[in-house]
C-alpha positions in Angstrom: 0.0 0.0 0.0 2.0 2.9 -1.3 -0.3 5.5 0.2 0.4 4.3 3.7 3.4 5.8 5.4 4.7 3.6 8.1 6.5 5.0 11.1 9.3 3.1 12.8 8.2 1.4 16.0 10.1 -0.4 18.7 11.1 -3.9 17.4 9.7 -7.0 19.0 13.3 -7.9 20.1 13.7 -4.6 21.8 10.3 -4.8 23.6 11.3 -8.3 24.9 14.6 -6.9 26.1 12.9 -4.0 27.9 10.4 -6.4 29.5 13.2 -8.7 30.6 15.1 -5.8 32.1 12.0 -4.6 33.9 11.2 -8.1 35.2 14.7 -8.5 36.5 14.4 -5.2 38.3 11.1 -6.2 39.9 12.4 -9.4 41.4 14.8 -7.3 43.6 12.1 -4.7 44.5 11.6 -4.0 48.2 8.1 -4.1 49.8 5.5 -2.0 47.9 5.0 1.6 48.9 1.2 1.2 48.8 -0.7 -2.0 49.5 -4.5 -1.7 49.3 -7.0 -4.5 49.5 -10.8 -4.4 49.1 -11.1 -0.6 49.4 -14.7 0.6 49.5 -16.1 4.1 50.1 -19.8 5.0 50.3 -21.4 8.4 50.6 -24.9 7.4 51.8 -26.4 5.3 49.0 -23.6 6.2 46.6 -20.8 3.7 46.4 -17.9 5.7 45.0 -15.2 3.1 45.4 -16.2 -0.6 45.0 -13.6 -3.1 46.1 -10.3 -1.7 44.8 -7.1 -3.7 45.1 -3.9 -1.8 44.4 -0.2 -2.3 44.8 2.3 0.5 43.9 6.0 0.0 43.9 8.5 2.2 45.7 10.0 4.9 43.4 7.3 4.4 40.8 5.3 7.1 39.0 1.8 5.5 39.0 -1.1 7.1 37.0 -4.8 6.8 37.9 -7.0 7.7 35.0 -10.7 7.6 34.4 -13.8 9.7 33.6 -15.2 12.3 36.0 -16.9 10.5 38.9 -14.8 7.3 38.6 -13.7 7.5 42.2 -10.2 8.8 41.8 -10.3 11.6 44.3 -11.9 9.3 46.9 -8.9 6.9 46.4 -6.5 9.8 46.9 -8.2 11.0 50.1 -8.1 7.4 51.5 -4.4 7.0 50.6 -3.6 10.5 52.0 -5.2 9.6 55.4 -7.7 12.4 54.9 -10.7 10.0 55.3 -11.3 6.4 56.3 -12.6 3.8 53.8 -16.0 2.3 54.4 -14.3 -1.2 54.1 -10.9 -2.6 53.3 -7.6 -1.3 54.2 -4.6 0.6 52.7 -1.1 0.3 54.0 1.5 3.0 53.3 5.1 1.7 53.8 3.6 -1.0 56.1 1.5 1.4 58.3 -2.1 2.7 58.0 -2.6 5.7 55.8 -3.5 7.9 58.8 -0.4 6.8 60.8 1.8 7.4 57.7 0.6 11.0 57.0 3.9 12.6 58.1 5.6 10.8 55.2 2.9 11.8 52.6 2.8 14.9 50.5 -0.7 15.6 49.0 -1.5 18.1 46.3 -5.3 18.4 45.9 -7.4 19.3 42.8 -8.0 22.8 44.2 -5.0 25.0 44.9 -3.9 24.5 48.5 -2.2 28.0 48.7 -3.0 31.1 50.6 -3.5 33.8 47.9 -2.7 36.7 50.2 0.7 35.2 51.3 3.9 35.5 49.3 5.7 32.6 47.8 8.1 32.5 50.7 5.3 32.9 53.3 3.4 29.9 51.8 6.5 27.8 52.1 7.2 29.0 55.7 3.6 28.3 56.7 3.6 24.7 55.3 7.1 24.0 56.9 6.1 25.3 60.3 2.8 23.3 60.2 4.9 20.1 59.8 7.3 21.1 62.6 10.4 22.0 60.5 13.0 24.4 61.9 13.4 27.9 60.3 16.8 26.9 58.8 15.5 23.7 57.4 12.5 25.5 55.8 14.8 28.1 54.3 17.2 25.5 52.9 14.5 23.2 51.4 12.4 26.1 50.2 15.4 27.6 48.3 16.2 24.2 46.8 12.7 23.6 45.4 12.3 27.2 44.2 15.5 26.9 42.3 14.5 23.5 40.9 11.3 25.1 39.5 12.9 28.3 38.4 10.9 30.3 40.8 13.6 31.8 43.1 13.1 35.2 41.3 9.5 35.4 42.7 9.9 34.9 46.4 8.1 38.1 47.4 5.3 37.8 44.9 1.8 37.0 46.3 0.5 33.6 45.4 -2.7 35.2 44.0 -0.6 37.1 41.5 1.0 34.0 40.0 0.0 32.4 36.8 -1.8 29.0 36.9 1.5 27.1 36.0 3.5 29.0 38.7 0.8 28.4 41.3 1.0 24.7 40.7 4.8 24.7 40.9 4.5 26.6 44.3 1.9 24.1 45.5 4.2 21.2 44.6 7.1 22.9 46.4 4.9 23.2 49.5 4.0 19.5 49.2 7.7 18.6 48.8 9.1 20.8 51.6 8.6 18.0 54.1 10.5 15.7 51.8 7.8 13.0 51.7 8.4 9.4 50.7 5.0 9.3 48.9 3.6 12.2 46.8 -0.1 12.2 45.8 -1.0 14.6 43.0 -4.7 15.0 42.1 -4.9 16.6 38.6 -1.8 18.8 39.3 -1.4 20.4 35.8 -5.0 21.5 35.1 -4.7 25.0 33.5 -0.9 24.7 33.2 0.6 25.6 29.8 2.6 23.0 27.9 6.1 24.4 28.7 5.3 24.4 32.4 3.7 21.0 32.2 6.8 19.5 30.6 9.1 21.1 33.3 6.7 19.8 36.0 6.9 16.2 34.7 10.6 16.3 34.2 10.9 17.3 37.9 8.6 14.3 38.8 10.8 12.0 36.8 13.9 13.2 38.8 12.1 12.8 42.1 11.1 9.3 41.1 14.6 8.4 40.2 15.7 9.7 43.6 13.4 7.1 45.2 10.1 9.0 45.8 6.9 7.2 45.0 4.4 9.3 43.1 0.7 8.7 42.4 -0.9 11.1 40.0 -4.4 11.5 38.5 -4.7 13.4 35.2 -7.3 14.1 32.6 -4.5 14.6 30.0 -3.6 11.2 28.6 -0.4 12.4 26.9 0.7 13.0 30.5 -0.3 9.5 31.5 2.2 8.3 28.9 4.9 9.5 31.3 3.9 7.2 34.1 5.6 3.8 34.7 2.3 2.1 35.1 -1.3 3.3 34.7 -4.7 2.1 36.2 -7.9 2.8 34.3 -10.8 3.4 36.7 -14.5 3.5 35.9 -17.5 3.5 38.2 -15.5 2.9 41.4 -13.6 -0.1 39.9 -10.1 -0.5 38.5 -10.5 -2.4 35.2 -7.0 -2.4 33.7 -3.4 -1.9 35.1 -0.2 -1.9 33.1 2.4 0.2 31.4 1.1 2.7 28.8 2.5 0.4 26.1 0.7 -2.6 27.5 -2.6 -0.8 27.7 -2.3 0.4 24.1 -1.5 -3.1 22.8 -4.5 -4.7 24.6 -7.0 -2.8 22.4 -5.8 -4.7 19.3 -6.6 -1.6 17.3 -4.6 0.2 14.6 -5.0 3.9 13.8 -5.3 5.5 10.4 -4.9 9.3 9.8 -7.2 10.2 6.9 -7.0 13.5 5.1 -10.0 14.1 2.8 -12.4 16.7 1.5 -15.5 17.5 3.6 -14.3 16.0 6.9 -17.7 16.3 8.6 -19.4 14.3 5.9 -16.6 11.8 5.7 -16.8 11.2 9.5 -20.5 10.4 9.3 -20.0 8.0 6.4 -17.0 6.2 7.9 -18.6 5.9 11.4 -21.0 3.3 10.2 -18.7 1.4 7.9 -18.0 -2.3 8.5 -14.6 -3.1 10.2 -14.2 0.5 11.6 -14.3 0.7 15.4 -14.2 4.4 15.9 -13.8 7.7 14.0 -12.7 11.0 15.6 -12.5 14.3 13.7 -9.6 16.7 14.0 -8.9 20.0 12.3 -7.5 18.7 9.1 -7.9 14.9 9.4 -9.9 12.0 10.8 -8.5 9.4 13.1 -9.9 6.0 12.1 -9.6 3.1 14.5 -9.9 -0.5 13.2 -8.7 -4.1 14.0 -6.9 -4.3 10.7 -5.2 -1.3 9.1 -5.0 -2.8 5.6 -8.7 -3.7 5.5 -9.8 -0.3 7.0 -7.7 1.6 4.5 -9.4 -0.3 1.6 -12.8 0.3 3.2 -12.1 4.0 3.7 -11.1 4.4 0.0 -14.2 2.7 -1.2 -16.6 4.6 1.1 -15.2 8.0 0.2 -15.0 7.2 -3.6 -18.7 6.1 -3.6 -19.6 9.4 -2.0 -17.5 11.4 -4.4 -15.2 12.8 -1.7 -11.5 13.4 -2.6 -9.0 11.4 -0.5 -5.8 13.3 0.0 -3.8 10.9 2.2 -3.9 7.9 4.5 -1.2 7.2 7.0 -0.9 4.5 9.7 0.1 5.3 13.3 0.2 3.7 16.7 -2.9 4.1 18.8 -2.6 6.7 21.6 -3.5 6.1 25.2 -6.6 8.3 24.6 -7.7 5.8 21.9 -7.3 3.1 24.5 -9.2 5.0 27.1 -12.2 5.6 24.8 -12.2 2.0 23.5 -12.2 0.5 27.0 -14.9 2.8 28.4 -17.1 2.2 25.3 -16.9 -1.5 26.0 -17.8 -0.9 29.7 -20.5 1.8 29.4 -21.6 1.6 25.8 -21.4 4.3 23.1 -22.0 7.8 24.5 -24.3 10.0 22.5 -24.7 13.8 22.9 -28.2 15.2 22.6 -29.1 17.1 19.4 -28.9 20.9 20.0 -32.3 22.5 19.6 -31.6 24.8 16.6 -34.1 27.7 16.5 -32.3 30.6 14.9 -31.8 30.9 11.1 -28.3 32.1 10.1 -28.2 34.5 7.2 -26.4 33.6 4.0 -22.8 34.9 3.8 -20.0 34.9 1.3 -17.7 31.9 1.7 -14.7 34.0 2.7 -16.6 36.4 5.0 -14.5 37.4 8.1 -16.3 36.8 11.4 -13.4 37.6 13.7 -10.6 39.9 12.6 -7.8 41.9 14.1 -5.3 44.2 12.4 -2.4 45.7 14.3 -4.2 44.9 17.6 -2.2 46.2 20.6 -2.7 46.5 24.4 -0.6 48.2 27.0 -1.1 48.2 30.7 1.1 51.1 31.8 4.7 50.2 30.7 3.8 46.5 30.1 3.1 45.7 26.4 0.7 42.7 26.7 -0.4 42.4 23.0 1.9 43.6 20.2 0.4 44.1 16.7 -1.6 40.9 16.4 -3.3 40.2 13.0 -5.9 37.4 12.9 -8.7 36.5 10.5 -11.3 33.8 11.3 -14.0 32.9 8.8 -17.5 31.8 9.5 -17.5 28.0 9.9 -13.8 27.9 10.9 -12.3 26.8 14.2 -9.2 28.8 15.1 -6.9 27.8 18.0 -5.0 30.5 19.8 -2.1 28.8 21.6 0.5 30.2 24.0 2.2 29.8 27.4 0.7 31.5 30.4 1.1 35.3 30.1 1.4 35.2 26.3 -1.6 37.5 25.8 -4.3 35.1 24.6 -7.0 36.1 27.1 -6.2 39.8 26.7 -6.6 39.4 22.9 -10.0 37.6 23.3 -11.3 40.3 25.7 -10.3 43.0 23.2 -12.0 41.2 20.4 -15.2 40.7 22.5 -15.3 44.3 23.6 -14.7 43.5 27.3 -11.4 45.3 27.2 -10.4 48.4 25.3 -7.6 48.1 22.8 -4.7 50.6 22.9 -4.6 50.6 19.1 -5.6 48.6 16.0 -8.7 47.6 14.0 -11.2 44.8 14.6 -14.0 43.0 12.8 -16.7 41.1 14.7 -19.9 39.6 13.4 -19.8 41.7 10.2 -19.1 45.0 12.0 -15.8 46.9 12.0 -14.3 48.8 15.0 -11.3 50.8 15.8 -9.6 50.9 19.2 -12.0 52.4 21.8 -15.2 52.2 19.7 -18.2 50.5 21.4 -19.9 47.3 20.2 -23.6 47.6 19.2 -26.2 45.7 21.1 -26.8 43.6 17.9 -23.2 42.5 17.8 -23.2 41.5 21.5 -26.3 39.3 20.9 -24.4 37.5 18.2 -21.4 36.6 20.3 -20.9 33.8 22.9 -18.1 33.9 25.4 -16.9 31.2 27.8 -14.2 32.7 30.0 -11.1 31.1 31.3 -12.3 31.6 34.9 -15.7 29.9 35.4 -18.4 32.2 34.1 -21.0 30.8 36.5 -22.2 32.0 39.9 -21.4 29.4 42.5 -24.2 30.6 44.9 -26.9 30.1 42.3 -28.4 26.8 41.3 -27.7 25.4 37.9 -31.2 26.5 36.8 -30.6 29.9 38.3 -27.4 30.4 36.2 -29.1 29.2 33.0 -32.1 31.6 33.6 -29.6 34.4 34.2 -27.7 33.8 31.0 -30.8 33.2 29.0 -31.9 36.7 30.1 -28.6 38.3 29.4 -28.4 36.8 25.9 -32.1 37.5 25.3 -33.1 33.9 24.5 -36.8 34.1 23.6 -38.9 33.1 26.6 -40.7 30.3 24.7 -37.3 28.7 23.9 -35.8 28.9 27.4 -37.2 25.7 28.9 -36.1 23.6 25.9 -32.6 25.2 25.9 -32.1 24.6 29.6 -33.1 20.9 29.2 -30.5 20.5 26.5 -27.7 22.1 28.7 -28.6 19.7 31.6 -28.7 16.7 29.3 -25.4 17.7 27.6 -23.7 18.1 31.0 -25.0 14.8 32.2 -27.0 16.6 34.9 -30.5 15.9 33.8 -32.9 16.2 36.8 -30.2 18.0 38.9 -31.0 21.6 37.9 -31.7 22.6 41.5 -28.1 21.7 42.6 -25.9 24.6 43.7 -23.4 25.3 41.0 -20.6 25.6 43.5 -21.1 22.0 44.5 -20.2 20.7 41.0 -16.8 19.2 40.2 -14.8 21.2 37.7 -15.5 19.1 34.7 -19.3 19.3 35.1 -19.1 23.0 35.8 -17.3 23.5 32.5 -20.0 21.6 30.6 -22.7 23.8 32.1 -20.7 27.0 31.3 -20.2 25.8 27.7 -24.0 25.2 27.4 -24.8 28.6 28.8 -22.5 30.3 26.3 -24.3 28.8 23.3 -28.0 28.9 24.4 -28.7 32.0 22.3 -27.1 30.4 19.1 -24.3 32.9 18.5 -22.7 33.5 15.1 -19.3 34.0 16.8 -18.1 32.0 19.8 -15.0 32.6 22.0 -13.9 29.7 24.2 -11.1 30.4 26.6 -9.7 27.0 27.8 -13.2 25.3 27.7 -12.1 21.8 28.5 -9.7 22.5 31.3 -10.0 19.6 33.8 -12.6 17.8 31.6 -12.1 14.0 31.1 -11.4 12.6 27.6 -15.0 11.3 27.0 -16.5 14.7 27.9 -13.9 16.4 25.9 -15.0 14.5 22.8 -18.5 15.6 23.5 -17.3 19.2 23.6 -15.6 18.9 20.3 -18.4 17.1 18.5 -20.6 20.1 19.5 -18.0 22.6 18.5 -17.6 20.9 15.1 -21.4 20.8 14.8 -21.6 24.6 15.4 -18.8 25.2 12.9 -20.5 23.1 10.3 -23.5 25.3 10.7 -21.4 28.4 10.0 -20.4 29.6 13.5 -16.9 31.1 13.8 -15.0 29.7 16.8 -11.9 31.0 18.4 -10.6 28.7 21.2 -7.6 28.6 23.5 -6.3 25.4 25.1 -3.2 24.1 26.9 -3.9 20.5 25.8 -2.2 20.3 22.4 -3.6 17.0 21.3 -6.9 18.8 21.5 -5.5 21.8 19.5 -5.2 19.3 16.5 -9.0 19.6 16.3 -8.7 23.2 15.1 -8.8 24.1 11.4 -6.0 26.7 11.8 -3.7 27.6 14.7 -1.9 30.7 15.9 1.0 30.5 18.3 1.5 33.5 20.6 4.7 34.3 22.5 5.0 37.4 24.7 2.1 39.2 23.0 3.1 38.4 19.4 1.8 35.8 16.9 4.9 33.9 15.8 3.4 31.1 13.7 0.0 30.4 12.0 -1.4 27.7 9.8 -3.2 24.3 9.8 -1.9 21.8 12.4 -0.1 20.0 9.7 1.5 23.2 8.3 2.6 24.4 11.7 4.3 21.1 12.4 5.9 20.9 8.9 7.3 24.4 9.2 9.5 23.4 12.2 12.9 21.9 11.7 14.3 18.9 13.6 13.5 15.2 14.2 12.1 13.4 17.2 14.0 10.3 18.4 12.8 8.0 21.1 15.2 5.7 23.0 14.6 2.7 25.2 17.6 2.5 27.6 18.7 0.5 30.6 18.9 3.6 32.8 16.2 6.1 31.6 16.8 9.0 34.1 20.6 8.8 33.9 20.3 8.8 30.1 18.1 11.9 30.3 20.7 13.6 32.5 23.6 12.8 30.1 21.6 14.1 27.1 20.6 17.3 28.9 24.3 17.9 29.8 25.1 17.8 26.1 22.2 19.8 24.6 19.4 22.3 25.5 17.3 20.8 28.2 14.0 21.5 26.4 15.1 19.0 23.8 15.1 16.1 26.3 12.2 14.6 28.2 11.3 11.3 29.8 8.0 9.6 29.0 7.9 6.7 31.4 10.8 4.5 30.3 11.1 6.2 26.9 13.6 9.0 26.4 12.2 11.6 24.0 14.9 13.7 22.2 14.5 16.4 19.6 17.5 16.7 17.3 18.6 18.9 14.3 20.5 16.3 12.3 19.1 13.3 10.3 17.6 10.6 12.4 20.2 7.8 11.6 23.1 10.1 12.4 21.4 11.3 15.6 20.7 7.7 16.7 24.3 6.7 16.1 25.6 9.7 18.1 23.2 9.1 21.0 24.2 5.4 21.2 27.8 6.4 21.4 27.2 9.2 23.8 25.2 7.0 26.2 27.4 3.9 25.8 30.4 5.9 26.9 28.6 6.4 30.2 27.7 2.7 30.6 24.1 3.2 29.6 22.8 0.5 27.2 20.4 1.6 24.4 17.9 -1.2 24.0 16.2 0.4 21.0 16.1 3.7 19.1 13.7 4.9 16.5 12.2 8.0 14.9 8.8 9.2 15.9 6.4 11.8 14.5 6.8 15.2 15.9 3.8 16.2 18.1 2.2 19.6 18.3 3.6 19.9 21.8 7.1 19.4 20.6 6.5 22.1 18.0 5.0 24.5 20.6 7.9 24.1 23.0 10.4 24.6 20.1 8.7 27.8 19.0 8.5 29.2 22.5 12.2 28.4 23.1 13.2 29.9 19.8 11.2 33.1 20.7 12.8 33.2 24.1 16.3 33.0 22.6 15.3 36.0 20.4 14.4 37.9 23.5 10.6 37.5 23.4 9.8 36.7 26.9 6.5 37.3 28.8 6.9 39.4 31.9 6.2 36.6 34.3 8.2 34.0 32.4 
């Protein structure tokens, strides 16, 4: 099949060698760090944890993944000694969880920081709470702040830090007692990709130093960095293994299909024989099937019969997210989103009509230049992703385009009307715009119904449509029949779904979504994107920001912002193709030591650990780079079990672009 482009994968021999090395290491392992048997936790009639058995090794990074409501946080609270199980027991280093609390560091889902205290004061408070001396607090605090590149911000109030820096400080507070076990419940929600990679590189080093780490994450590219992963659903652990083992168990192959009219192609292929799943991205479809060859033939036939042009088919390895979705589909059945009740007729527009536009857009806050001459054009029916590290200027740009913040200079287009800096939006334009802000745009002290009534009134949803639209939001959010709940009692993922529904009740022509899926599990994230694609197919212009770069692949076009400037634009494929370099993955006998050797020889951002795989971005051709790395590591007594080239991810591109911009002196104020 000449149209299929195969990517090098680890050989069977190398996988056997890795498994053999791992098995040999396990035979000499000491007693497990965590030994749990028959854990159960009930909240009245609700049984959140139902007979969980778990054994976690010392020095291991162990991932706990599952949809919202699976029971992950309850497990963390039991292991952290915060609450007792209803039945069963959990031993931490041979003692009960409550007795072992002095050796446990616990980072909860919500920030455990005091916003009105400085960085130093937060560390002092946590150290004194655990009985450390002043000198010990100072020594350890300085060590971790330097490790996280935060020693420049010791006097800054925690409330003035970005999301990524808050999480780094929260981790430093959890580490100041130098725990033997570290529990991290969704530690990188809202953290940009650069900070996330730095965060995980730190965890890898702590693990290599002997610390046991248990982490829950909704980002399954992060779960790839764990040594082992447990997939949890409905209070039960259904699978445990390395990320590679979990991916292999699905027995599925993945095809990347680039074709005309992706929305129509998705519908046609979804029901085709031999195809297990179809997911739509910005410029491609991911098609999952038992047999790649048969699925490729089937795809060609289906698209040809429909008269749709097929541009390319390529094979690729399944991702952990593909595995997650496949397993949960088998457990809970296919999840379907309710059809949105369309009631507004959109007017006909020219195919290239600009819905969201900016020309020379600038914003200054005193001496700080937050946005520097941004040019953007988003057409009706297009999904545009605005990407950037914390402090890059994304939210400021969105607020100026919406009219929530005045621009210092520049021109804008919004919903067919043109504005210059300082000119107001008409009421008509405001009714044609939907906005879901980065901070939850819901009122916690109102019920869900109260919030929906408020937004229906603000957006002037016709009274006769409001009950129907509210029912749709509740059903979409998985909260049918729970409209009288206080919004503040909702977990973050469910609150995001309600906020999204509230932003589109009035059927806007233009939609701004600022990190809409932050903290949302992969299944709910797919529901979000199906709805976003449905809106775009209808002609809605969507501008979205996200820190989850696998999700950014769902956009038709992307713009990368650094320090207030747009430094790259194009389709996901174009943005990746424009970047130089190759991605090499290595399987070695000593992963952390191999990472340290490589970082000593090249820029640290080029090297990262993903579980037992070493991920290295190089400038030279792949064969030359592999030979050089083998020699380099071999000289240090590190055996390379396998080495191969992988496709560059959008995260790799993003980090490379940010680092190149930093070298050119483009640095956000806080960074």
